[in-house]
C-alpha positions in Angstrom: 2.4 22.4 46.0 5.6 23.9 44.6 5.8 25.4 41.1 8.5 22.8 40.3 6.1 20.0 41.1 3.5 21.5 38.8 6.1 21.9 36.1 7.1 18.2 36.5 3.5 17.1 36.1 3.0 19.2 33.0 6.2 17.7 31.5 5.0 14.2 32.4 1.6 14.9 30.8 3.3 16.3 27.7 5.1 13.0 27.3 2.2 10.7 28.1 -0.4 12.3 25.8 1.5 11.9 22.5 2.7 8.4 23.6 -0.8 7.3 24.3 -2.0 8.8 21.0 0.8 7.0 19.2 -0.2 3.7 20.8 -3.8 4.3 19.8 -2.8 4.8 16.2 -0.7 1.7 16.3 -3.7 -0.3 17.5 -6.0 1.1 14.8 -3.5 0.1 12.2 -3.0 -3.3 13.7 -6.7 -4.0 13.7 -7.0 -2.9 10.0 -3.9 -5.0 9.1 -5.6 -8.1 10.4 -8.7 -7.5 8.3 -6.7 -6.6 5.2 -4.4 -9.6 5.6 -7.4 -12.0 6.0 -9.0 -10.5 2.9 -5.8 -10.7 0.9 -5.1 -14.3 1.9 -8.7 -15.1 0.7 -7.9 -13.5 -2.6 -4.8 -15.6 -2.9 -6.6 -18.8 -2.1 -9.3 -17.9 -4.7 -6.8 -17.4 -7.5 -4.3 -20.1 -6.5 -1.5 -17.8 -5.2 0.7 -18.4 -2.2 -1.3 -17.3 0.8 1.8 -16.6 2.9 1.3 -12.9 2.8 0.5 -9.9 5.0 -1.1 -6.6 4.2 0.0 -3.6 6.3 -1.7 -0.2 6.2 0.4 3.0 6.4 -0.5 6.5 7.4 2.2 7.9 5.2 1.1 9.2 1.7 3.1 7.6 -1.1 2.8 5.8 -4.4 4.7 2.8 -5.6 6.6 4.8 -8.2 7.8 7.2 -5.6 9.0 4.4 -3.4 10.6 2.6 -6.3 12.6 5.6 -7.6 10.7 6.5 -10.7 12.6 9.2 -12.5 12.7 10.9 -15.9 16.5 10.6 -16.1 18.5 7.7 -17.4 18.6 5.7 -20.6 15.0 4.9 -21.8 13.3 6.6 -18.9 11.4 8.8 -21.3 9.8 5.9 -23.3 6.1 5.8 -22.9 5.4 2.3 -21.8 2.1 1.5 -20.2 3.9 2.2 -16.9 4.8 5.8 -17.8 1.4 6.5 -19.4 -0.4 5.3 -16.2 1.9 7.4 -13.9 1.5 10.5 -16.0 -2.3 10.1 -15.9 -2.3 9.5 -12.2 -0.2 12.7 -11.7 -2.8 14.7 -13.5 -6.0 13.1 -12.0 -4.8 11.8 -8.6 -7.3 9.0 -9.0 -5.6 5.9 -10.4 -2.3 5.8 -8.6 -0.7 2.6 -7.3 -0.9 3.4 -3.5 1.4 0.8 -2.1 4.4 -1.5 -2.7 5.3 -5.1 -2.3 8.3 -6.3 -0.2 9.3 -9.7 -1.6 11.6 -10.6 1.2 9.0 -10.2 3.9 6.0 -11.1 1.6 4.3 -7.9 2.8 2.1 -5.5 0.9 2.2 -2.0 2.4 -0.8 0.1 1.5 -0.8 3.9 1.8 -4.2 4.8 3.3 -3.9 8.6 2.6 -3.1 7.9 -1.0 -6.0 5.6 -1.4 -8.5 8.0 0.3 -7.1 11.2 -1.3 -9.2 12.9 -3.9 -11.9 10.2 -4.0 -12.2 7.1 -6.1 -10.9 5.1 -3.1 -12.6 1.8 -4.1 -10.8 1.6 -7.5 -7.5 2.8 -6.0 -7.6 0.2 -3.3 -8.6 -2.5 -5.7 -6.1 -1.7 -8.4 -3.3 -1.3 -5.9 -4.1 -4.6 -4.2 -4.3 -6.3 -7.6 -1.0 -4.7 -8.7 0.9 -5.8 -5.6 -0.6 -9.3 -5.7 0.8 -9.6 -9.2 4.2 -8.8 -7.8 3.6 -11.4 -5.1 2.8 -13.9 -7.8 6.0 -13.0 -9.7 8.2 -13.6 -6.7 6.5 -16.7 -5.2 4.7 -18.7 -7.9 7.1 -20.0 -10.5 4.8 -22.5 -12.1 2.1 -22.7 -14.7 -0.6 -22.8 -12.0 -0.3 -19.1 -11.6 0.0 -18.1 -15.3 -3.5 -16.5 -15.1 -2.0 -13.9 -12.8 1.6 -13.6 -13.8 4.1 -15.1 -16.3 7.2 -13.2 -15.4 9.1 -14.8 -12.5 12.0 -13.6 -10.4 13.5 -13.8 -6.9 14.2 -11.0 -4.4 17.9 -10.7 -5.4 16.9 -10.3 -9.1 14.2 -7.8 -8.2 16.6 -5.7 -6.2 19.2 -5.7 -9.1 16.5 -4.8 -11.6 15.4 -1.9 -9.4 19.0 -0.7 -9.2 19.8 -0.9 -12.9 16.6 -0.4 -15.0 14.3 2.6 -15.0 11.0 2.0 -13.4 9.0 2.3 -16.6 11.1 -0.4 -18.3 11.2 -2.9 -15.5 9.7 -6.2 -16.8 7.8 -7.0 -13.6 6.3 -3.5 -13.5 5.2 -3.7 -17.2 3.4 -6.9 -16.5 1.8 -5.6 -13.3 0.5 -2.4 -15.0 -0.7 -4.4 -17.9 -2.8 -6.8 -15.8 -3.8 -5.1 -12.6 -7.0 -3.4 -13.8 -8.5 -6.7 -15.1 -7.4 -8.5 -11.9 -9.1 -5.7 -9.9 -12.4 -6.6 -11.6 -12.2 -10.1 -10.2 -11.2 -8.9 -6.8 -14.3 -6.6 -6.6 -16.5 -9.6 -7.1 -14.9 -11.6 -4.2 -16.6 -12.1 -0.8 -15.7 -9.4 1.7 -14.6 -6.7 -0.8 -17.2 -4.2 0.2 -16.6 -4.9 3.9 -12.9 -4.3 3.7 -13.3 -1.0 1.8 -15.7 0.2 4.4 -13.2 -0.7 7.1 -10.6 1.4 5.4 -13.0 4.4 5.5 -13.8 3.7 9.1 -10.1 3.7 9.9 -9.8 7.2 8.5 -12.5 8.4 10.9 -10.7 6.7 13.9 -7.4 8.1 13.0 -8.8 11.6 12.5 -10.4 11.4 16.0 -7.0 10.7 17.6 -5.3 13.4 15.6 -8.0 16.0 16.4 -7.4 15.4 20.2 -3.7 15.9 19.7 -4.3 19.1 17.7 -6.5 20.5 20.5 -3.7 19.8 23.0 -1.0 21.3 20.9 -2.9 24.2 19.5 
């Protein structure tokens, strides 16, 4: 067998291994997404929210305020609303961050699994994040008194985008409401059927992802 043939096979293998690993990661996330979505829909039904929603796990570490351009600059950005107080506390403790964001146009909650699992307290971080993003889901989809137990500030995606572009994160009305109510809503979510099971599945996903990544590291070491 010629050396060029061996080189071609090595190149082919070098392409196939990461591709297969990437496909495995995608399947792991898809499986978790189905379970997260089922649980989230159940929460919505339980509290009379629109159940047209998906929950998508991400392997990227982020918090909501990073995604939503939280900054110390700009008019009023230094004012210590409950939003800024919570963020400053999470920056110090790494235990109470909002590890996700809500996309009102797609009706999707994206959850950062590394953020949830980082530095412990994953149950409270997952629960508070889900509660926080469901409050946003309420704000964008339920404009009636039937949802006032979850949210009272209502807006549409265009208004939300304009607010994000023009008002500092700590002064945005939908964020103030979500930060004010998410911890109490979390307490209700913890009592709902399937909560312990879904938190265990998040932990199981970490093990499955690490198994795939370990194989890749061994190959590329």
